MIKOLTI-264946 format. One record per residue (C-alpha): x, y, z. Coordinates in steps of 0.02 Angstrom, whole numbers, plus 32768, in hexadecimal, padded with zeros to 4 digits. Example, Ala and Ser with C-alpha at 12.3 -4.5 7.8 and 13.67 -1.06 7.14 Angstrom:
2
82677F1F8186
82AC7FCB8165
//
This chain:
670
76AF86FC7BA3
772686697BAE
777386347B08
774C85847AD2
77D585067AEF
7811848E7A69
77CA83E17A7E
785783637A73
780C82C67AC0
778482C07B40
77AD82407BC6
7769820C7C6D
77CD823B7D09
77F881857D29
783881677C79
78A082057C7D
78E981DB7D28
7916812C7CEC
796681787C52
79CD81EE7CBF
79FD81637D38
7A2A80F27CA8
7A9581787C57
7AFD81957CF5
7B0B80DA7D12
7B4880C47C5F
7BCE81477C7C
7C0880EF7D1B
7C0880477CC4
7C72808C7C37
7CEB80D07CB9
7CF280237D08
7D1B7FD77C5F
7DA580587C48
7DE880297CF4
7DDE7F717CC8
7E387F797C20
7EA880137C2E
7ED880137CE6
7ED07F627D2C
7EEA7EF57C92
7F167E3D7C9E
7E6A7E087CE2
7E107D997C65
7D587DC97C62
7D2C7D157C3A
7D647CEA7CEA
7CCC7CCF7D5A
7D197D307DEA
7D3C7DC37D78
7C887DC67D3E
7C4F7DBE7DF3
7CC07E4F7E21
7C7C7EB27D8F
7BCA7E8C7DC7
7BEE7EC97E78
7C3C7F667E30
7BA47F827DC3
7B377F807E5F
7BA680007EB3
7B9B80697E14
7ADD805D7E18
7ADF80A07ECA
7B4B81347E9B
7AE181557E00
7A4481537E6B
7A8F81D17EE5
7AC682437E57
7A1982417E07
79B9824D7EAB
7999830A7E9D
795C82F17DEB
78E882667E21
78A482D07EAE
787D835D7E35
782B82E67DBA
77B982A57E44
776E83537E5E
770983837DC2
771884437DD0
77D684357DE4
77E383B47D5A
778884267CDE
77FE84B57D06
78A284547D09
78C384637C50
78B785217C5C
794E852B7CD1
79CF85007C4E
7A5E85677C95
7A4885277D46
7A3784737D0C
7AD084867C9C
7B3A84CF7D29
7B07844A7DA7
7B2183BC7D2B
7BCA84037CF8
7C02840A7DAE
7BC5835A7DD5
7C16830B7D3D
7CB9836B7D51
7CC583307E06
7C99827E7DD4
7D1B82727D49
7D9E82C57DB7
7D8282427E3E
7D9581B77DBE
7E3382057D75
7E7D820D7E24
7E42815B7E43
7E9981197DA7
7F3B816F7DD8
7F2781367E8C
7F1880817E52
7FAE80927DE0
801080D77E74
7FD980667F04
7F7C7FD67EB3
7ED97FFC7F0F
7E3D80617EE7
7E2C81127F27
7E2081117FE5
7E41817D807D
7EFE816C8067
7EE181F97FEB
7ECD826F807F
7F74823380C5
7FCB82538020
7F7C82FF800D
7FC2833580B5
80698349805C
801183AD7FD4
80AA83F37F7B
8103834C7F72
806482F37F3C
803D83707EB2
80F083717E72
80F482B37E6C
804E82B07E0D
808A83367D94
812D82DB7D73
80DF822D7D67
804082487D04
800B82AC7C6A
7FA583287CD0
7F76839E7C40
7F35830E7BD7
7ED682C47C6A
7E89836D7C93
7E5583857BDE
7E0682D97BDE
7DA782FD7C7E
7D6583A27C38
7D3483537B92
7CD882C27BE4
7C7F83387C5E
7C4C83A97BCD
7C02831A7B68
7BA082D77BFC
7B6583887C26
7B20839D7B76
7AC382F87B87
7A7E832C7C31
7A4383D27BEA
79EB83777B5E
799283087BDC
795E839D7C45
790F83ED7BAC
7896835C7B95
77E983907BD1
779A83237C55
76E282FC7C4F
76A682A17CEB
761082337CD5
756B828D7CF4
753381F87D5B
756882097E10
7574814D7E2A
75F0813A7D9B
765681CD7DDC
7661817B7E88
769380D57E3B
7719812C7DD4
775A81847E6E
775F80E07ECF
77B480867E3F
7838810D7E35
785481077EF1
786580497EEF
78E380507E62
794680D57EBE
793D80737F62
79757FD27F0F
7A09802A7EBE
7A3C80757F66
7A247FD27FC5
7A897F797F40
7A427ECB7F44
79AC7E5B7F58
79DA7DE77FE4
79927D7A806C
79F57DDA80EF
79DD7E8D8127
7A897ECB80F9
7A9D7F428065
7B2B7F3C7FE7
7BCC7F648043
7C807F788012
7CA57ECE805F
7C467E7D7FD0
7CD67EAB7F5D
7D4F7E4C7FCD
7D177DA27F9A
7DC17D6F7F57
7E797D7D7F82
7E9D7DC57ED5
7EB57E7F7EF2
7E907EA47E3B
7DE47E567E46
7DC17EB27EE9
7DEF7F557E92
7D7D7F287E00
7CED7F127E79
7D017FB97ED2
7CC080667EA6
7D3A80F47ECD
7CB5816B7F0F
7C6D80E67F82
7D1980A87FB5
7D5681567FE1
7CBD816D8050
7CCC80C280A4
7D8580D180C9
7D6E81828109
7CFA813C818F
7D7780B381BC
7E02813581BB
7DC6817D825F
7DA380DD82BE
7DF480A0835D
7E9C8066839A
7EA57FC183F9
7E417F478460
7E917F36850C
7E2F7E9A853A
7E697E3D849F
7F1C7E7984B0
7F1F7E3F8564
7EDB7D948534
7F647D8284B1
7FEE7DBD8526
80277D158571
803C7CC784C5
80917D62847F
81067D708514
81427CBE84F1
814F7CE18435
81B97D7C8451
82227D3884E1
81EE7DBD855F
82657DC585F4
81E47DCC8680
81347DB7863F
80B47E1A86A2
7FFC7E0E866D
7FD47EAA86D2
80537F238689
805B7EC485E3
81147EE885D0
816A7EAC8531
821A7ED7856B
82AD7E698539
835C7E9B8571
83E47E568500
84987E538542
85307E8B84E0
858E7E108474
86497DF48473
86707E2783C1
86997EC88362
861A7F558360
860B7F7782A5
85B78005824B
85057FDF8213
84BF8022816F
84087FFC814D
83D2801A8099
83168024807A
82FD80157FBF
825D80577F73
81E47FD17F33
82657F457F25
81DE7EC47F02
821F7E127F0B
81C27DD37E6F
82157E5C7E06
82C77E367E3C
83467DB87E00
831F7D4D7E9A
82767D1E7E50
82667C947DCE
82837CCE7D1C
82FF7CD97C8F
83227D947C9E
83967DE67D1C
83447E8B7D53
83B57EA17DEB
845C7E507DBC
84C27EB07E3D
84557E7C7ED0
84577DCA7E90
85157DCB7E88
851D7E1C7F34
84B67D8D7F7C
85497D177F5C
85AB7D7B7FDD
851A7D9C8052
84907D4A80B6
83F07D4E804F
83437D4480A0
82C27D0C8020
822B7D068094
82307DBD80CA
81997E3180C8
81667EE280EA
80F87EDB8185
808A7F64813D
80777FD380A5
809480588061
814180A8806E
811281128105
80CD8079815F
81658012812C
81DE80948171
817780A58210
81787FE78226
82337FDD820A
8261806A827F
81E7803F830C
81E77F828301
81297F858301
80C17F648264
806780058237
7FB37FD18255
7F8180808286
7ECE8098824B
7ECB8155823E
7F49817481B5
7FFB813481BC
804C81288266
80C581B28237
803182298222
7FDF81FD82C7
801F8264835A
7FDE81E183D3
805081568392
80E681B78356
813881A78402
818C80FB8409
821A80A18463
8285806383D3
831B7FF083CA
83738071835C
838580DE83F6
83E280538451
8480806883E9
84E180BF8473
858A8100843A
855481038383
853F819A8313
8498818E82BB
846081C8820F
83C181C381A9
83DF81EE80F3
835A820D8070
836382627FC7
82C382C37FE6
8277830C8083
824682B88126
81B0832B8134
816482AD80BC
80E1824B811F
812182A581BA
81A3821A81C9
821882998216
81BA828D82BC
81D081D082C6
828A81E482A9
82BE827F8307
824782658399
827B81B283BD
833481A58393
83A5821283FA
842F826E839E
83F1823C82F2
843D82A08264
83B682AE81DF
840382D38135
8382830180B3
8357837B8029
83C58413803D
845683B18088
848B83677FE1
84F483B17F56
849F834C7ECD
840B83987E70
8359835F7E8D
832582F37DFA
826C82EA7E25
81F382FE7EB6
8251827B7F1C
82F282E07F1F
839E82AB7EE4
83BB82087E87
83E781667EDE
8497816C7E98
84B4821D7ED6
846B81EF7F80
84DF81597F91
857581BB7F51
855D82477FCF
853481CD805C
85D881748038
8630821C8040
85E6823D80ED
861B8192812E
86C8819880E0
86EB82448129
86C7820D81DC
8757821B8257
877D81A782E8
874380F88310
8692811E834B
861880AA82F1
857D80EA8299
84CC80B18272
848080F281D0
83DD80DB8174
83DC810880BB
833181138069
832E81117FAB
82A381487F35
82DB81397E80
8274809C7E61
81D581007E72
816B81627DFA
819A81CB7D9A
822D81507D87
82AD81D87D63
835481967D26
83D882207D12
846582097C94
84DD81937CEC
858881587CAF
858D809B7CAD
84D180857CAB
846D806F7C0C
83B5804F7BEC
837F7FA37BB7
82E67F717B51
825E7F127BAC
82287E727B56
81747E387B5C
81AB7D987BB3
82007DF87C40
81707E727C4E
80F47DE37C5F
815C7D737CD0
819B7DF77D4B
81027E677D47
81537F067D07
80D97F8C7CCF
81507FD67C50
82017FF97C1A
821480927C8B
81EF802A7D26
82617F9D7CED
82F680107CD1
82D380707D70
82E67FCE7DD3
83877FAA7D74
83C480597DA0
839E803E7E59
83FE7F997E51
848F7FF17DF9
8492807C7E7C
8498800C7F15
85247FA87EC5
858580487EA4
857280777F5B
85B27FCF7F98
86487FDE7F25
866A808C7F6C
865B8048801D
86D07FB97FF3
875380377FBB
8741809E805B
878880718106
86DE8072815B
86A07FEA80E6
870B7F648138
86AD7F7B81DB
85FB7F8F819B
85647F1B8192
84E87F488109
842F7F1D810F
83D87F2E8066
831D7F14804E
82837F617FFE
82057FCE8056
81767F6A800A
81487F027F74
80D37F2F7EE4
80267EFC7EAB
80557EE17DF5
802A7E307DC1
80C27DC57D9D
80BA7D137D5C
81587CCD7DAA
811D7CA07E5A
80C57C007E94
80077BF67E94
7FFE7BE27F52
80637C817F66
7FF07CDE7EEF
7F557C9E7F49
7F937CF67FE5
7FB27D967F82
80607DAE7FCC
80B07E137F40
80847EBF7F89
80ED7E978023
81747E1E7FE9
82247E657FD7
82D37E187FDE
83477E41806F
84047E30806F
84817E4380FC
852F7E6380BA
85D57E778112
86897E6E80D4
86D67DC280E2
873C7DDC8180
86B07E3481DE
86317DB381A4
869E7D2A81EC
86AC7D858292
85EF7D9D829C
85C67CEA826A
85787D1A81C3
858E7C9B8138
85957CEF808C
852A7C998008
84AC7C598087
83F67C5D804F
837B7C5F80E0
82C07C4680D4
829F7C7C8187
81FF7CE48187
82267D9681BC
81FD7E4B819C
82217F0281BB
82067EF78277
829B7E7F8284
831A7EF48234
83527F5A82CA
83577ECA8348
83C07E6782CA
84307EFE82AB
84477F168366
84747E5F8378
84F87E6A82EF
85397F0D833A
85547EAD83DC
850A7F378447
849F7F1D84E2
83EF7F5584BA
833B7F5584F4
82AA7F278486
81F27F4984AA
81AF7F2883FC
817C7E9B8388
82257E848333
829E7DF7835B
83557DD78331
83587D668298
83F67D1182D8
83B77CF28388
83AD7C328394
83267C3B8419
82A47C5F8394
82DE7BEA830A
82517B6F832D
81C87BF2832C
81E17C6F82A0
81527CCB824A
81377D7581FA
80987DD9820E
80557E488184
7FCE7EC581B2
7F977F768193
7EF67FD8819D
7E597F7A81CF
7E1A7F6E811C
7EBB7F1A80E1
7EDA7E5F80EB
7F417E0E8174
7FC37D868155
80307D1681BF
80BF7CC6815F
812C7C368198
81B37BD98138
81357B7280D7
80877BBA80EE
80247C5A80E9
7F877C7D814E
7F187CFC80F6
7E8C7D5E8149
7E2F7DE980EE
7DE87E1F8198
7D387E048155
7D027D568123
7D937CFE80CF
7E1A7CA0812E
7E887C2380D6
7F2D7BC580DD
7FA27BB18049
80497B5D802C
80C87BDC7FF1
810C7B647F6F
80677B127F3F
804B7B017E85
7F907B1A7E9C
7F327BA27EF9
7EC87B2E7F63
7E9D7B588017
7EF37ADA808D
7E937B0A812A
7E207A728122
7EAD79F4810E
7F207A49818D
7EA47A868211
7F207A8682A2
7F9D7AEF8243
7F137B628205
7ECE7B7F82B4
7F797B9B8303
7FAB7C19827D
7F027C6E828A
7F197C838346
7FCB7CC18332
7F977D4082AF
7F097D7D831D
7F7D7D8983B4
7FFC7DEF8355
7F767E5C8309
7F2E7E8C83B3
7FDB7EA08400
80177F128375
7F817F858388
7FA17F8C8443
805C7FA9842D
8041803E83BB
7FF0809F8449
804E805484DD
8105805784AE
812C810A84D9
81D88143850F
81E9816885C9
81D8822185F1
//
């Protein structure tokens, strides 16, 4: 004989399903509020766009809640199963515990992902997890993992108790068949509406593109759901390479833009052969500084001086203020710099794709030069080693294990130790053979480790500086100051060494940051350029600068980016070289009347084309606009400048198609 069960509340299947759906939706809404106030910040909810983003996100949450409660709804719709559900307490508890633990874990990863990259959880996660040890060490050193884990477990436990309580409520379907059918249909319609995501006159359901209604990346993030976004970007992660027909149509215009020697629409060659120059062949040192975002530096408007050494160096250098990473993140930025092609690879970063890792690069054209790539950590990170060693003959990769200094965190030795030991390598060289070196720093990166350093002291971060420059906290602020201090120390060491008198230094950031600053013009912000904008300096000692035609103290607003680094370096080195890529020598007068920098990335990321005065913005979905870089309002200028808008739109499209083609058709001869 079955024991009688306690009667808590007798409810209809529909009411209990709605209660379960509402409970999960409430949990997801609370998580969205946590994301809004604790992770994003600085988005006033009174703003209409913010409310719209929140509304879109709520609809995504409703879809996920409906999918989570679908098994429960199916059971409730079958009376014999519904009457027995509350007897299976252990099974219900175990399933609920697993579901809620997974859900809260995804959100915890999402919050950290946004703090790290400025975007909601997406398929880049799979790229980062390829280097599992490095990824886990960085997370452990950057975030309070025990506290986060405890929070996830506590939240999952509370929700599991609530789910168990709901499962214990007896269900009494109506004895009238007609009412049962109506209840079933009502439940199905509610579920279908939540999955579809909208009531609309068109036949398209709610899609991730609905969240991309604005150029403000914070509002886009507020409108996305991490579970949905991970799924959507995983699908895009595996999609195609290039469109040959479109690339071929763009070829004549691109051949003219790049100055191709002998344009051939059939072979679609992009070859340019540059003769040697009659001047000294100096050493070239290219310094890629982690996250040197322009709005956070002393070059941006503001009363603070976060990078005083770089600012002082600019007085003896050529400063480029309109310089951008052609793609994010660091792996894409390094790939773009080394190959001269913006990393628009759709299936992970280009460095992780065996089909695009083989490239003809200008760095391999430095005949007669010794070549170095120096990094405090390990080039197995993002498989960047393949891009370097496979494409640059005779490259000496110096990485973790080659240095005497101790590792200070997951990224290896500190910037100062890296620069000190790099200087030792250069100073110890014998003979007159020139060298080409790339030094990649990492100190200005979470976990923002600053080792005890003579001559460097921490500085408090004022609220005014934090607000104006967009710093997220004092650790980040001082980490940037430490990076600035370290590069200055290196230049002083080089100045005191014989090799320094015959060396040209390129200094720039790998990419910008998403953190919202308040020191840039409204037109600039409307184009959302901060994640890509970095300063770039070219420095040479006075005598060498005079020989190369560099004018110290010059500030240039020529639009340029990572792809231009090696062609420009080859030009200053005076070597004869061949170039098959998108980059152009920044001092080649042939292109002075037609300069522009392209910013791209994966297909779900926006596309930009930046000139001296304007930015064309294209979110690759529905929004295309034109903004003045120095405009004091964020208004779209496309309607008042239609010719400029259309020409920049075509140029951006041409470069976009060409880049995708180049990635797969720029292989080194066998």
